[in-house]
N, C-alpha and C positions, 0 to 999 in steps of 0.2 A: 504495498499498500506508499501511494507516493502522499503528502501531503503540504497544503498553500494554508499562506495566511492570510485570516480571517477579516481582512479590511482590519480596522483599529481597533479594533478587538484586542489585536494582537496574540487570537488562539490561532493554532497549526491543527487545520481540522481535515479529517480525511476527502479525496477528490471523490470521495465515493464515499455517498453517508444513507444515511435509511429510510425511506416515506413509510410510515406509518398510520395511514390512513386506510389501506387492505387489511389492518389489522385488526379491527372491531365494524368495520362498517359492511365488510362486503360477501362474496359469500363463499364456502369454505375458508373460510378462520377457520381451524381446530387449535385450543389451545396447545399444547404440547409438539403440533408442527410449528406453532409462534416461534412455542420458547427455545424451541433446536434452533430456526431461525436468523433466529436475535444470537447465538452465541454463535453461533459458525461467523456473525458477522464481525462480530467482537472480539474473537481469535484470529480473524486478518484483518487486524488493523481498522475497523469501523470505528469510528467515535463523536459521530456525528449523528443526532435523530429527533429529526423533525415529526412531529402528532399535537392534537389541536383538542379540547376539547369537547369540537364536533363532533369527532372520531367516537361514534360510538359514546355520545356523553357521559366521555369521560375514562369511559373505559380503555382509550390505547393511550390516555396519559397513566393508569393504570396497572401496563401492561410496561409500558417504561419504568415506570417508577420500581417496579420487582427485581427487571432487569439492573437498575444504576445501585439496588442496596447488596444487589448478588455482585457486582463489580467495585464496592466502595474504596478500591484498590488505587481501579482506572481512571482517568482524566476520559468521561466520555460527557461530550455539550450535550445541552438538551433548550432546545428550542422547543414552545411550545405555541397554540395561538386562543385569541379572544374569540369567541364569537359574535355578530353584530348583534344587539338589542333584540331586531328582530327575526331574527334568525334567518333571514333572505340572500340570499348567493345569489348573484354576487352581487353586492352594492349597485344600484342606481341612478344617476346624473339628479335622481325626484327627492333621493332619500337624504335628510338630515343625519348630523354628528350626532343632533336627542334622539333619531330611530336607530340608530347603531351603533355609537359609540360614550355616552355619557360616561361620567366621569365615573361618577357611582360603580355601571356597569364593569369598566375596565377593570376596581380593585375590585366589586364581586367575583368576578370568574378569573381573574389572576390567585387570587385566593384560593378557588374551588380546583385551581391545575397545584397550586402547593401541594393543596393536605392528597390528590390522587397521585404528583409524584414521587412523593413524605420527601419531600425538600427544603432547605428554607428560603432557597435563591432559585427562580427560574436565570438561568444564563441567558435566552433569548426568548422574550416572550415578546410574539407580534401581533396584529392587527390581520382578521383573516377576512379581511374585504375594505377598499379601500377607496377613496371618492376625492380628488386633490385638490377640492376646492373647500375639502377641514380643513386645507395648511394652513392656519388663521387662525383656528377657532384656540378656546384656552381650555376646552374641556380633555382634553385629549393631553395637552401637554399638563395640565394640572396634575393630572392622574400621574402618567408618568414620571412628573418633579416627584412626588409623594413616594411613588414607588421605589424608585431609584432611595430616598436618602433615607428609607424606613430600612435596607438593603436583601428587600427581596425580587429586585428586576435586577440584571447588569447589567444591560444592552434590549434594545427593543427592535423590531422588525416591521414588516411590514410585506402580504404577502398582497400580489396585486394581479387585482382580476384578469378574468383569461380574456386574452388579444389584447389586452388593452394598458403594455409596460408605458405607455407616457402620461398614466392615468398616477405618477406619483411624483414626477418630480419637480413643484414645486415643494413637497412634502420636505422633500430630500435636502430641500437649500433649506429650511430650517437648520440644520446637526444634531436634530435631534432622534436623526433617526440612522440607526449602525448599520442595521441589515436590509435588504432586498432581495425576497424570492417573488420568481414571476420565472413562468413558460418561457421557452428557449430547450431549441432543438434542432432538426434538420430543415424539417419546414418551422417554426413558427424564431425567424431569425430579428426579426423584428427592434427587440431590445438591444441588439448594435447599431441600434441608430443613433437615438437620443438617448435611451438610460445605460447600457453598459459605459458609456462616454463619462457622461454628469458622474456614474460612481467610482470610477478611474478619479480622478481631480478629487472627490471628495474622502474616498478610502472606505467604501463602504459595502462592507459581504454580499458578496451575491449566491443566493441559489437556488440551481438549477431545477424545474422540479421538470414533470411531466413528462422524461428523454424520452420514452416511445410513444407520445403522441398518445393516450389511451389506449396502446397495446397496436395501431395499424402501425411500426414503426419496429415490430418483433417481422414484419414482414407474416405473420399467419392469421389471419382475417381476410373473411374472400367474403363477399356480394352476398352468401348464403348465410355467413354467420350470426348465430339470436345466442341473446342474451336473457337469462330467466325473469322477471317481472321486479324479481323487490332484488334486484342489481341495477345498479348504478348507470353501466354503462349501456344499459334496456334504453334507458332513455335518451343517452346522448347520442348511440348511436342507430338515432332513427338512420329511415334508409334514403334519403337525400345525404346524411353526412357519411355513411357508414359506404355506398353504390363512390363517393367521390374521394371518401378518402383507400380504400379499394384501390380507383386507379392509379395517386398517387403514388403509394408502397410500391404498386406493378411496374411504375416510368423508373422507381428510384434501383430494381436490383438491378439492371444492368452495369449502374458502379460498385456494387457491394464487390468488394476481395476477393481472390480466392482463398480460399478458409478461414472466409472472416462470415458471420453469422451476421442479418440485416441487424439483428440487436445491440451488438459490438459495435457494428460500425455507429450507430446510431452514439449509444456512449464516450468511443474515439473522438467524433463530432466534437464533441461538451468539450471535452478535458484541451481537444486541439486552440482554444479561446480562453487565455490565460486572466480576461476580468473574470473569471470563474471562477468561483474557490471553490464548490463541494455540488453535485448532483448525487438529489434524491431519489431516488426509483424506488417503488414499490417490489414487497417483498413477502414474501408471506410461505417460502419454501425454501430447503437447503438448499436445492440445485440452483436455485436461481442468485439466491446469497453467494453461489462459489460463482458461478460465471460474470457477475458483474462486476466486481470487487476483484479481479482480472484484468479488466480493462484499465487501472490504475497499477498502470506496468513500469510506466514514463517512454515509451514508444508511442511516438506521434504519429499519423495516422500520413503516408506520401501526399504532396503539396498537390501533384494533381488531382487525386481524390480529392481532399477538402476545398479545391476553385471549386469542381465539378460536382460537389457536394453542394457547395452555395448557387447554384445556378437550381436548385428543389425550392427552396426558398417561400411557404407558399402564404401566402397576407392575407388574412378574412379580418370577421369583424364579431362581432358576439352575436348569437340570434337567441329565439326565445331553447333552442334547448344544448345550446352550447355553454351553462351555469355554468 
């Protein structure tokens, strides 16, 4: 495992972190399997774990808390998220800070997360949705100042809405946000336009989420793929999105180097960008952990491959199903 400096926090975080959404709220998450996968990640050098209260109403945080207790001798960085007060993902321009993050709500859910994680201080507390129009609101500023002063949170971050990488720029300029989490992958390259240069200038840590485009970039989806009704992906991969996604994945297949899977290519593409400090793929099985962690071996893609992948940029805008 290789490590990168996580912005002005000065943490050295594993290039491949652990996204814990699927461990509490998707189908097929058996407890023993989850525990084994997390243990394997720690064994392989992963030290950055991203969860949220919204993942199973605290269940994912509790799972992480158990892991932290079992490895109290290790430095494992904990990142979680405050759900919006209206419990609607993503936020919309019409929502106010009072709708989503009044000061009392920020404090209340930070306390809940502290209890679930079993820690006295959260390394990185993030806002689970965001609107840049809230940048100058005193509500969130007063709350994070209080929590930091009380020693309950070290750093604050923002998880940017899907396909809205610029919807945080003014907020970053306040100097109060130390990390940003954004969708960045072979298709979603827009963060490189404005967000990454600003993060570099301000020394803000960058977390790349959804490296496989919710599964499209594994190359395993077909136009006949279906998901159970209680699986979130059944509402995301509506026919319109599934068909187009498969077409884009198929167009990418000729670029995949011999002996490499599309999933590995997806991770290595992200790691070619030094502006990204850690990637957080979702991993529910030991075999997924083992496979994904191997991408952090210091080997870069050939320049011609990296250049070819940049041509597969796919700019999208939020829709009713994109969530």
